[in-house]
C-alpha positions in Angstrom: -25.2 11.6 24.6 -25.1 15.3 25.3 -28.0 17.1 27.0 -30.7 19.0 25.2 -29.4 21.9 23.0 -30.8 25.2 24.1 -33.0 27.2 21.7 -31.0 29.2 19.2 -31.5 32.5 17.6 -32.3 32.5 13.9 -29.1 33.2 11.9 -30.1 35.6 9.1 -26.9 35.3 7.1 -27.8 34.6 3.5 -26.5 31.5 1.8 -26.3 32.3 -1.9 -25.4 28.8 -2.9 -28.5 27.4 -1.2 -27.8 25.0 1.7 -24.5 25.1 3.4 -21.9 22.3 3.5 -22.3 20.1 6.5 -19.1 21.5 7.9 -20.4 25.0 7.6 -23.2 24.7 10.0 -23.3 23.8 13.7 -25.2 20.9 15.0 -28.8 22.0 15.8 -28.3 25.5 14.2 -31.1 27.2 12.3 -30.0 29.0 9.2 -31.6 31.3 6.6 -31.6 29.8 3.0 -31.3 32.1 0.1 -34.2 31.5 -2.3 -32.6 33.7 -5.0 -32.4 30.4 -7.0 -35.6 29.6 -8.7 -37.5 26.6 -7.2 -39.5 25.9 -10.4 -36.6 25.1 -12.7 -36.7 22.0 -15.0 -40.2 20.4 -14.5 -40.5 21.2 -10.8 -43.2 23.8 -11.5 -45.4 21.6 -13.7 -48.1 21.1 -11.1 -48.8 22.7 -7.7 -48.3 20.4 -4.7 -48.8 21.3 -1.1 -45.9 21.1 1.4 -43.4 20.5 -1.4 -39.9 20.9 -0.2 -37.5 23.1 -2.2 -35.3 21.4 -4.8 -32.2 22.8 -3.1 -32.6 20.1 -0.4 -32.3 17.0 -2.6 -29.7 18.8 -4.8 -27.7 19.4 -1.7 -28.0 15.8 -0.5 -27.0 14.4 -3.9 -24.0 16.8 -4.3 -22.9 16.1 -0.8 -23.3 12.4 -0.4 -23.8 10.7 -3.8 -21.2 9.3 -6.2 -21.8 8.2 -9.8 -23.9 5.0 -10.0 -25.3 5.2 -6.5 -29.0 4.3 -5.9 -31.2 7.0 -4.3 -34.6 6.2 -2.9 -37.4 8.7 -2.2 -40.1 6.7 -0.3 -42.4 9.7 0.1 -42.0 10.9 -3.5 -44.9 13.4 -3.6 -44.6 15.4 -6.8 -41.2 14.1 -7.7 -38.8 16.8 -6.4 -36.1 14.4 -5.5 -36.5 12.4 -8.8 -36.2 15.5 -11.0 -33.0 16.6 -9.2 -31.6 13.0 -9.5 -32.2 13.1 -13.2 -29.6 15.8 -13.4 -26.9 13.6 -11.9 -25.2 10.3 -12.8 -27.2 8.2 -10.4 -30.1 5.7 -10.2 -33.2 7.0 -8.4 -36.3 5.2 -7.3 -39.5 6.9 -6.0 -42.7 5.5 -4.4 -45.8 7.1 -3.0 -49.2 5.6 -2.1 -50.9 8.7 -3.5 -52.0 7.8 -7.1 -52.2 11.4 -8.2 -48.6 12.0 -6.9 -47.5 9.0 -9.1 -49.1 10.6 -12.2 -47.5 14.0 -11.5 -44.1 12.6 -10.8 -44.2 10.4 -13.8 -44.9 13.4 -16.0 -42.1 15.4 -14.5 -39.4 12.7 -15.0 -40.6 11.5 -18.4 -41.8 14.5 -20.3 -42.1 14.8 -24.1 -39.6 17.1 -25.8 -40.7 20.7 -26.4 -41.1 20.1 -30.1 -43.2 17.0 -29.5 -45.4 18.8 -26.9 -46.0 21.7 -29.4 -47.2 19.2 -32.0 -49.5 17.5 -29.5 -50.9 20.8 -28.4 -51.7 21.7 -32.0 -53.6 18.5 -32.4 -55.4 18.9 -29.1 -56.7 22.4 -30.1 -58.2 21.0 -33.3 -60.0 18.2 -31.4 -61.2 20.3 -28.4 -64.9 20.9 -28.4 -67.0 21.8 -25.3 -69.6 19.2 -24.3 -73.2 20.1 -24.5 -74.6 21.1 -21.2 -77.3 18.4 -21.4 -74.6 15.7 -21.6 -72.6 16.9 -18.5 -72.1 14.2 -15.9 -69.8 14.3 -12.8 -66.6 12.4 -13.7 -66.7 10.6 -10.4 -70.2 9.1 -10.3 -71.3 9.6 -6.7 -70.2 13.2 -6.3 -73.3 15.3 -5.7 -73.7 19.0 -6.7 -70.7 19.0 -9.0 -71.8 22.4 -10.3 -70.9 23.8 -6.8 -67.2 23.8 -7.8 -67.5 24.5 -11.5 -69.6 26.7 -13.6 -71.5 24.9 -16.4 -69.4 26.7 -18.9 -66.1 25.6 -17.2 -67.4 22.1 -16.7 -68.3 21.8 -20.5 -64.9 23.1 -21.5 -63.1 20.8 -19.1 -65.1 17.8 -20.2 -64.4 18.7 -23.8 -60.7 19.0 -23.2 -60.7 15.6 -21.5 -62.6 14.1 -24.5 -60.1 15.6 -26.9 -57.1 14.2 -24.9 -58.7 10.7 -25.0 -59.3 11.0 -28.8 -55.7 11.6 -29.6 -53.7 8.5 -30.6 -50.8 8.9 -28.1 -48.4 6.7 -26.2 -49.3 6.3 -22.5 -46.5 8.7 -21.4 -47.7 11.5 -23.6 -51.4 10.9 -22.7 -50.5 11.0 -19.0 -48.5 14.2 -19.5 -51.6 15.9 -20.9 -53.6 14.6 -18.0 -51.2 16.3 -15.6 -51.5 19.6 -17.5 -55.3 19.2 -17.3 -55.1 18.5 -13.6 -52.9 21.5 -13.0 -55.6 24.0 -14.1 -58.5 22.5 -12.2 -58.2 24.5 -9.0 -57.6 27.7 -11.0 -60.7 27.4 -13.2 -62.9 26.2 -10.4 -64.9 28.2 -7.9 -62.8 26.8 -5.1 -60.6 29.3 -3.1 -57.0 29.4 -4.3 -55.5 30.5 -1.0 -56.7 27.6 1.1 -55.4 24.1 1.3 -59.0 22.9 1.6 -61.2 22.6 -1.4 -64.1 24.8 -0.6 -65.9 27.7 -2.2 -65.1 30.8 -0.1 -67.5 33.7 0.4 -64.8 35.6 2.3 -62.4 35.7 -0.7 -64.6 35.9 -3.8 -63.1 34.4 -7.0 -63.4 35.0 -10.7 -61.9 32.0 -12.4 -60.1 32.4 -15.7 -61.5 30.8 -18.9 -60.5 27.2 -19.2 -58.8 27.4 -22.6 -56.9 30.5 -21.6 -55.6 28.6 -18.4 -54.7 25.5 -20.4 -52.8 27.5 -23.0 -50.8 29.3 -20.3 -49.7 26.0 -18.7 -48.7 24.6 -22.1 -46.6 27.7 -22.7 -44.9 27.2 -19.4 -44.5 23.5 -19.9 -42.7 24.1 -23.3 -40.0 26.0 -21.5 -39.8 23.6 -18.5 -39.5 20.4 -20.6 -36.9 22.1 -22.8 -34.9 22.9 -19.7 -35.3 19.4 -18.3 -34.0 17.7 -21.4 -31.1 20.2 -21.7 -30.1 19.5 -18.1 -30.7 15.8 -17.8 -27.6 13.6 -17.2 -27.5 10.9 -19.9 -26.3 8.5 -17.2 -29.2 9.0 -14.9 -31.8 6.2 -14.4 -35.0 7.3 -12.7 -38.1 5.2 -12.1 -41.3 5.0 -10.1 -42.4 1.8 -8.4 -46.2 1.9 -8.9 -48.4 1.3 -6.0 -45.7 1.7 -3.4 -45.9 2.3 0.3 -43.1 3.6 2.6 -44.1 1.1 5.2 -43.5 -1.9 2.8 -40.8 -1.1 0.3 -40.6 -3.4 -2.7 -36.8 -3.4 -2.9 -34.1 -5.9 -2.0 -32.2 -5.8 1.2 -29.1 -3.4 1.2 -29.9 -2.2 -2.3 -30.1 1.6 -1.6 -27.1 3.9 -1.0 -29.0 7.1 0.1 -32.6 7.8 1.1 -33.6 11.5 0.4 -37.2 12.4 1.3 -39.6 14.6 3.1 -42.3 12.5 4.8 -45.8 13.9 5.4 -45.8 16.2 8.4 -47.8 15.3 11.4 -51.5 16.4 11.1 -50.5 19.3 8.8 -51.5 18.7 5.2 -54.3 16.4 4.1 -52.9 15.8 0.6 -55.9 13.9 -0.9 -58.4 16.3 0.5 -56.3 19.2 -0.9 -56.5 17.5 -4.3 -60.2 16.6 -4.0 -61.2 18.3 -7.3 -58.4 16.7 -9.2 -59.5 13.3 -7.8 -63.1 14.0 -8.7 -62.0 14.4 -12.3 -59.2 11.8 -12.6 -59.8 9.4 -9.7 -61.6 6.8 -11.8 -58.6 6.7 -14.1 -56.3 6.3 -11.1 -58.0 3.4 -9.4 -60.2 5.7 -7.1 -63.6 4.9 -8.7 -65.9 6.7 -6.2 -66.2 9.1 -3.3 -66.3 6.2 -0.7 -63.0 4.9 -2.0 -61.5 8.4 -2.0 -62.5 8.9 1.6 -61.1 5.5 2.7 -57.8 6.1 0.8 -57.1 9.5 2.4 -57.3 8.0 5.8 -54.9 5.2 5.0 -51.6 7.2 4.4 -49.0 8.2 6.9 -49.8 11.6 8.5 -53.6 11.2 8.2 -55.6 13.5 10.4 -58.0 10.7 11.1 -56.2 7.4 10.7 -58.3 4.3 10.0 -56.7 2.3 12.7 -55.8 3.1 16.3 -52.2 2.5 17.2 -50.0 2.5 20.3 -47.3 5.0 20.8 -43.8 3.4 20.3 -42.1 3.1 23.7 -39.0 5.0 22.7 -40.8 8.3 22.3 -43.2 7.9 25.2 -41.2 10.3 27.3 -41.2 12.9 24.6 -44.9 13.0 24.1 -47.5 13.6 26.9 -50.7 12.6 25.2 -52.7 14.3 27.9 -51.2 17.7 26.8 -52.2 17.1 23.2 -55.7 18.1 22.0 -57.9 15.1 22.3 -58.9 15.2 18.7 -55.2 15.0 17.6 -54.1 12.1 19.9 -55.0 9.4 17.4 -53.2 11.1 14.6 -50.1 11.5 16.8 -49.9 7.9 17.9 -50.8 6.7 14.3 -48.1 8.8 12.8 -45.4 7.6 15.2 -46.4 4.0 14.7 -46.3 4.3 10.9 -43.0 6.1 10.9 -41.6 3.4 13.1 -42.6 0.9 10.4 -41.1 3.0 7.7 -37.7 3.3 9.5 -37.6 -0.5 9.8 -38.0 -0.7 6.0 -35.5 2.1 5.4 -32.9 0.3 7.5 -33.6 -2.9 5.6 -33.1 -1.5 2.1 -30.1 0.7 3.0 -26.6 -0.7 2.7 -24.4 -0.5 5.8 -23.1 3.1 6.3 -25.8 4.3 3.9 -27.3 7.7 4.5 -30.9 8.9 5.1 -31.6 12.6 4.5 -35.0 13.7 5.8 -36.7 17.1 5.9 -39.5 17.4 8.5 -41.2 20.1 10.5 -42.7 20.4 13.9 -46.5 20.9 13.8 -47.9 23.6 16.1 -51.4 23.7 17.2 -52.5 26.6 19.4 -49.9 26.9 22.2 -48.6 23.4 21.9 -45.7 22.4 19.7 -44.9 18.7 19.2 -41.1 17.7 18.9 -41.6 15.6 15.8 -37.9 15.9 14.9 -36.8 14.5 18.3 -39.3 11.7 18.0 -38.2 10.7 14.6 -34.5 10.8 15.7 -35.5 8.2 18.4 -37.5 6.0 16.1 -34.7 6.0 13.5 -32.2 5.0 16.1 -34.3 2.1 17.1 -33.5 0.6 13.7 -29.8 1.5 13.6 -30.2 4.8 11.8 -28.3 7.3 13.9 -28.3 11.0 13.6 -25.1 12.3 12.1 -26.1 15.9 11.6 -29.1 18.2 12.0 -29.9 21.7 11.1 -33.0 23.8 10.5 -34.0 26.5 8.1 -36.8 29.1 8.3 -39.6 28.5 5.8 -40.1 31.7 3.8 -42.7 30.7 1.2 -45.9 29.0 2.2 -48.5 27.5 -0.1 -51.3 28.7 2.2 -51.6 32.5 2.6 -54.6 33.1 4.8 -54.7 33.4 8.6 -55.1 30.2 10.6 -56.2 32.0 13.8 -54.2 29.7 16.1 -55.4 26.4 14.5 -53.0 23.5 13.9 -50.7 22.7 11.0 -48.5 25.8 10.9 -44.9 24.9 10.1 -42.4 27.7 10.5 -39.1 25.7 10.5 -38.0 22.7 8.5 -35.3 20.4 9.9 -32.8 18.6 7.8 -31.9 15.4 9.6 -29.0 13.3 8.3 -28.9 9.7 9.5 -26.4 7.0 8.8 -27.0 3.2 9.2 -24.4 1.8 11.6 -22.8 2.7 14.9 -23.8 6.0 16.5 -21.5 9.0 16.8 -20.4 9.7 20.4 -21.4 13.4 20.1 -24.9 12.8 18.7 -27.6 15.2 20.0 -30.2 13.7 22.2 -32.5 16.6 21.7 -32.8 19.3 19.1 -34.0 22.9 19.7 -37.8 23.3 19.9 -38.3 26.8 18.5 -41.6 28.2 19.7 -42.0 31.1 17.3 -45.6 32.1 17.3 -47.8 33.9 14.9 -50.4 36.5 15.7 -53.9 35.2 15.3 -54.4 37.3 12.2 -51.0 36.7 10.6 -50.2 34.4 7.7 -47.4 32.0 7.9 -44.7 33.9 5.9 
């Protein structure tokens, strides 16, 4: 093992083709990625999703490492970025995610109706859509109080009428679910909740005037018509893409040695609370997704990997104990740090089990910074992966240029400035593997945003 690589300067050379070939970038280097290529091609832009990695990453992994017929797994599927890219190649791809809304969104992205069929469905939906009477309005999730805090009564009536109309149409499940995803995609926009924050709250600092519900829905249908046409035009006829419902990256329901490549981006440590970010969407659709009430919602959002407040306390895996001084971590974050490392250790054990010998694991992950302290998540994950025979073959970082969240954090946690692409291989380690990767402590001014 070589010693820790020193910090490196950000290389600002543009890379017009997206990510470089592995032989074009030095081990541990940080590069600038050209974002001249659109990131919302095909069905990628069908629904917003926080901390979504750019499609250039799975596209690069598939182009670099996959051969026709190979099986690709994304165990942290999110909104389906890897699966959509896999649908454009002659491979088999499987995605799992314990987030039920993520399952719904991903399913719509990889199994959309044709543009002609969507246009016909939209015509029928417009005929059936009638706003609910105000006296009949009820919160879709029964134990949510003060639902009118997030939605005006006019928007609430239109949304409920839209949902009634969707349910009234005689549609196959896939088409019905596709409409639910379009419905979900407008909820934040037409609500009173702030659009610039990850958190679902009504801001008095940044006042908001939501657009009319029907106008917002018509806009997403217009966009979806273009995206599904592009998806079907680009789809490889040999591709087989599926989602394993109810999956969990800590317990993967696949046979031993059945996967050739894992391509994924796990939740970042204490950075994005996905279910809380989608609280409004769950208020509307949760009962349809197996989340019947607010209590279940609160429990579920603490059960996933990366939770800010994990349900169970866990011990720090021994192999990373020298990388993390818990006394130097804010007391309120320690439980999330130990829980995250414990859960990722369980995940790597499962990844090594389902991967074939010499199979690859491509991961995108960032180092969360809170105040003055930056946690070397990438180094910890390299150690945990190695515990299960997944050895680092290559690693490079890229500077994040576009952030979902655009308001100042004032030094609070969760700011990710650099993503690391870690390429592991199951088998014997390389002799020149890096023991440590650069820990880049770029800082933001308290009043700066993260881009």
